[in-house]
ZAMARGU-4260 file (C-alpha; in steps of 0.2 Angstrom, whole numbers, plus 5000, padded with zeros to 4 digits):
<rodrens>
0) 5012/4898/4994 | 5021/4898/5011 | 5032/4913/5016 | 5050/4910/5022 | 5058/4924/5031
5) 5076/4922/5022 | 5068/4927/5006 | 5061/4941/5011 | 5078/4946/5020 | 5085/4943/5003
10) 5069/4952/4991 | 5073/4967/5003 | 5091/4968/4998 | 5087/4965/4981 | 5075/4980/4978
15) 5078/4995/4988 | 5060/4999/4986 | 5056/4987/5001 | 5058/4990/5020 | 5065/4976/5031
20) 5058/4988/5049 | 5062/4982/5066 | 5050/4986/5080 | 5047/4980/5099 | 5030/4976/5103
25) 5026/4969/5119 | 5045/4965/5125 | 5044/4957/5108 | 5055/4958/5090 | 5044/4961/5076
30) 5050/4962/5057 | 5041/4969/5046 | 5042/4970/5028 | 5034/4986/5016 | 5037/4991/4999
35) 5041/5011/5002 | 5040/5017/4987 | 5031/5007/4970 | 5042/5005/4957 | 5038/5000/4938
40) 5048/4984/4937 | 5043/4981/4955 | 5031/4968/4957 | 5042/4957/4943 | 5048/4948/4957
45) 5032/4941/4964 | 5035/4938/4980 | 5036/4958/4981 | 5019/4958/4979 | 5016/4950/4996
50) 5028/4964/5002 | 5013/4975/5012 | 5015/4975/5031 | 5019/4954/5032 | 5024/4952/5048
55) 5039/4941/5056 | 5040/4935/5072 | 5057/4935/5084 | 5058/4916/5075 | 5056/4918/5060
60) 5038/4912/5059 | 5024/4923/5047 | 5010/4929/5061 | 5003/4941/5050 | 5000/4941/5032
65) 4989/4955/5025 | 4982/4958/5007 | 4993/4955/4992 | 4997/4967/4977 | 4982/4966/4966
70) 4978/4976/4951 | 4966/4987/4943 | 4958/4982/4927 | 4965/4987/4914 | 4980/4992/4921
75) 4991/4977/4915 | 4990/4966/4902 | 4985/4950/4913 | 4972/4962/4919 | 4964/4966/4903
80) 4945/4962/4904 | 4947/4948/4890 | 4964/4940/4899 | 4954/4935/4914 | 4943/4917/4915
85) 4928/4926/4922 | 4921/4911/4926 | 4936/4908/4936 | 4929/4923/4949 | 4918/4920/4961
90) 4912/4934/4976 | 4912/4951/4973 | 4916/4964/4989 | 4914/4980/4990 | 4930/4994/4991
95) 4930/5005/5007 | 4938/5022/5006 | 4948/5019/5022 | 4966/5011/5031 | 4971/4993/5033
100) 4972/4986/5049 | 4975/4970/5054 | 4976/4963/5074 | 4989/4953/5078 | 4992/4942/5092
105) 5008/4945/5101 | 5013/4938/5119 | 4995/4930/5121 | 4984/4952/5116 | 4978/4957/5103
110) 4989/4972/5094 | 4984/4981/5080 | 4994/4989/5066 | 4991/4998/5046 | 5004/4994/5034
115) 5020/4999/5040 | 5019/4999/5060 | 5010/4994/5075 | 5014/5013/5080 | 5005/5026/5068
120) 4993/5034/5075 | 4978/5025/5070 | 4986/5008/5076 | 4989/5018/5092 | 4972/5025/5094
125) 4963/5006/5094 | 4975/4999/5103 | 4970/5011/5118 | 4955/5007/5114 | 4957/4988/5112
130) 4965/4990/5130 | 4951/5000/5137 | 4939/4987/5137 | 4923/4997/5132 | 4912/4998/5118
135) 4926/4995/5103 | 4931/4980/5113 | 4914/4972/5114 | 4910/4977/5098 | 4925/4968/5090
140) 4933/4954/5105 | 4919/4940/5098 | 4922/4942/5082 | 4940/4942/5083 | 4944/4926/5096
145) 4934/4916/5085 | 4946/4914/5073 | 4965/4907/5077 | 4976/4922/5071 | 4991/4909/5070
150) 4984/4906/5056 | 4974/4917/5050 | 4977/4934/5045 | 4959/4947/5049 | 4958/4962/5037
155) 4949/4975/5041 | 4946/4996/5033 | 4947/5007/5046 | 4934/5023/5041 | 4932/5039/5052
160) 4923/5053/5050 | 4943/5062/5053 | 4950/5050/5041 | 4941/5056/5026 | 4949/5051/5006
165) 4935/5055/4994 | 4921/5046/5005 | 4912/5055/5019 | 4910/5041/5033 | 4899/5046/5047
170) 4905/5037/5059 | 4923/5028/5067 | 4922/5008/5062 | 4931/4993/5057 | 4924/4986/5041
175) 4930/4967/5041 | 4933/4960/5024 | 4938/4943/5027 | 4954/4933/5032 | 4970/4928/5024
180) 4978/4911/5027 | 4997/4914/5032 | 5000/4894/5026 | 4994/4896/5009 | 4991/4915/5006
185) 4972/4909/5002 | 4959/4923/5008 | 4942/4922/5013 | 4929/4935/5012 | 4918/4940/5026
190) 4905/4927/5031 | 4887/4933/5034 | 4884/4949/5037 | 4882/4959/5054 | 4876/4974/5056
195) 4891/4989/5055 | 4905/4976/5056 | 4902/4966/5040 | 4899/4971/5022 | 4889/4963/5010
200) 4893/4956/4993 | 4886/4946/4980 | 4889/4928/4972 | 4890/4929/4953 | 4891/4909/4945
205) 4886/4918/4929 | 4896/4935/4929 | 4892/4945/4912 | 4907/4960/4917 | 4903/4969/4902
210) 4887/4975/4911 | 4896/4974/4927 | 4909/4986/4921 | 4895/4998/4913 | 4884/5000/4928
215) 4898/5006/4939 | 4901/5019/4926 | 4886/5024/4933 | 4886/5022/4953 | 4891/5036/4965
220) 4895/5037/4983 | 4905/5023/4981 | 4923/5022/4979 | 4921/5003/4969 | 4922/4983/4969
225) 4935/4971/4972 | 4931/4952/4964 | 4938/4938/4970 | 4942/4921/4961 | 4938/4906/4966
230) 4953/4897/4971 | 4954/4912/4984 | 4972/4918/4978 | 4966/4931/4965 | 4957/4947/4964
235) 4955/4960/4954 | 4950/4981/4959 | 4939/4992/4948 | 4934/5008/4954 | 4918/5020/4951
240) 4920/5033/4939 | 4911/5045/4953 | 4928/5042/4965 | 4941/5046/4949 | 4930/5064/4948
245) 4928/5068/4965 | 4947/5062/4967 | 4954/5071/4951 | 4963/5060/4943 | 4957/5065/4927
250) 4952/5083/4931 | 4968/5088/4938 | 4980/5079/4925 | 4997/5087/4926 | 5014/5083/4929
255) 5014/5089/4947 | 5000/5077/4950 | 5006/5063/4943 | 5021/5065/4955 | 5007/5066/4967
260) 4998/5051/4961 | 5016/5040/4962 | 5020/5047/4983 | 5002/5042/4985 | 5005/5024/4977
265) 4987/5030/4967 | 4997/5029/4950 | 4990/5012/4947 | 4972/5021/4946 | 4975/5035/4934
270) 4985/5023/4923 | 4970/5009/4921 | 4956/5022/4918 | 4967/5032/4906 | 4967/5016/4897
275) 4951/5009/4901 | 4947/5028/4890 | 4960/5024/4875 | 4973/5038/4881 | 4986/5027/4878
280) 4998/5044/4873 | 4995/5051/4889 | 4998/5032/4898 | 5013/5030/4890 | 5019/5049/4897
285) 5013/5043/4915 | 5024/5029/4912 | 5039/5039/4907 | 5038/5050/4922 | 5037/5035/4935
290) 5051/5028/4927 | 5062/5047/4928 | 5055/5046/4947 | 5061/5027/4950 | 5079/5032/4943
295) 5079/5046/4951 | 5073/5039/4969 | 5087/5022/4965 | 5101/5032/4960 | 5099/5047/4977
300) 5097/5033/4990 | 5112/5022/4983 | 5124/5039/4983 | 5118/5044/5003 | 5123/5025/5007
305) 5140/5029/4995 | 5140/5046/5004 | 5137/5040/5024 | 5152/5027/5017 | 5164/5041/5014
310) 5160/5049/5030 | 5161/5036/5046 | 5175/5025/5032 | 5171/5009/5041 | 5172/5018/5058
315) 5161/5025/5071 | 5160/5041/5074 | 5148/5052/5085 | 5134/5060/5081 | 5142/5076/5085
320) 5155/5072/5072 | 5144/5067/5056 | 5133/5079/5057 | 5150/5094/5056 | 5157/5082/5041
325) 5136/5082/5034 | 5134/5103/5038 | 5154/5107/5027 | 5150/5096/5013 | 5136/5090/5009
330) 5120/5100/5018 | 5108/5097/5006 | 5108/5080/5010 | 5107/5081/5030 | 5088/5077/5032
335) 5092/5058/5023 | 5110/5055/5029 | 5103/5056/5049 | 5091/5046/5044 | 5105/5033/5037
340) 5115/5035/5053 | 5101/5032/5064 | 5096/5018/5052 | 5079/5025/5050 | 5077/5018/5032
345) 5057/5020/5033 | 5063/5038/5034 | 5079/5038/5024 | 5064/5032/5009 | 5054/5047/5013
350) 5067/5058/5013 | 5074/5054/4996 | 5058/5053/4988 | 5053/5072/4999 | 5071/5076/4988
355) 5068/5070/4973 | 5050/5075/4968 | 5055/5094/4971 | 5071/5089/4957 | 5054/5082/4945
360) 5043/5095/4948 | 5058/5109/4943 | 5060/5099/4929 | 5044/5097/4923 | 5040/5115/4929
365) 5027/5124/4918 | 5021/5107/4907 | 5004/5102/4904 | 4995/5085/4901 | 4980/5089/4890
370) 4966/5075/4890 | 4967/5075/4871 | 4984/5079/4867 | 5002/5083/4874 | 5005/5104/4874
375) 5020/5113/4882 | 5022/5130/4889
</rodrens>
């Protein structure tokens, strides 16, 4: 499927969760589409699965197509093992516990970006090291320049001792996961192993998923795996129980932590794990919290624009005038309203998120989810 700029603009207008962000890189304007939050019905439109940092240039041509959104085993009806055509799968790779990074060619120069921006701390660090032409440049120059970045997006996982999530990595590196074709979205896992750059993988023509899932239950010191289809268009994630336990996704399950997982975009992990363990009541409860959050977020996000329009009445007013109006009538919303005024949509989504989380934490205060039953104190 070819990605069309106008389709994403329309999608961002219809789905408030999806941000449309302009950035200037080396004097060129690019547009990045990426979802700011995940709501229960966000992915009912297939194109939304592509809104994970896709980049268009000033000519409205796609120049970066990162991973699409794919799901955990057990997470959805179509990812239940009984509903997967296991004969269609071919490659299993390790899932690394870091940050996705993509190099993009702009003005015939390489610039690295993370999920939403070319200006995150990780991206800026990598760009500085690349510009320095030192050891980092020498290590990855040949690999990156062996691909035509106008046709393919290269996907790397950035791991570092200072970027620890659960797994501890001893050194800073980019792990090459593979290339995704910009034109049709097909993903090709990295080729033969290169030490410290390309991970190992296995080809499984006779894949026994029951044995594979049982094997993962016993594994430690790794996050999990990604399984790719032969057609290069489908993939599934599966996490190890060791990783889930270290991440405290089950051992400390509470209303507060469910909200934290929503913010961290980790709720798909907990839902798939609860389904695996057949905690069906807890799945329904977690999904209801997610729906409450999504509803509150949507209402508050819309309200910010309504208040903004009531203040400005379609006219341009100074920041001082805007501030005076906010402080006299809408002081509790000053952060998101200033984000609207300054057209900082990504920050608006985050500030609305913070207000909603605070509200729901107070609402759910004192309530606990247990693995065997649901209790309220």
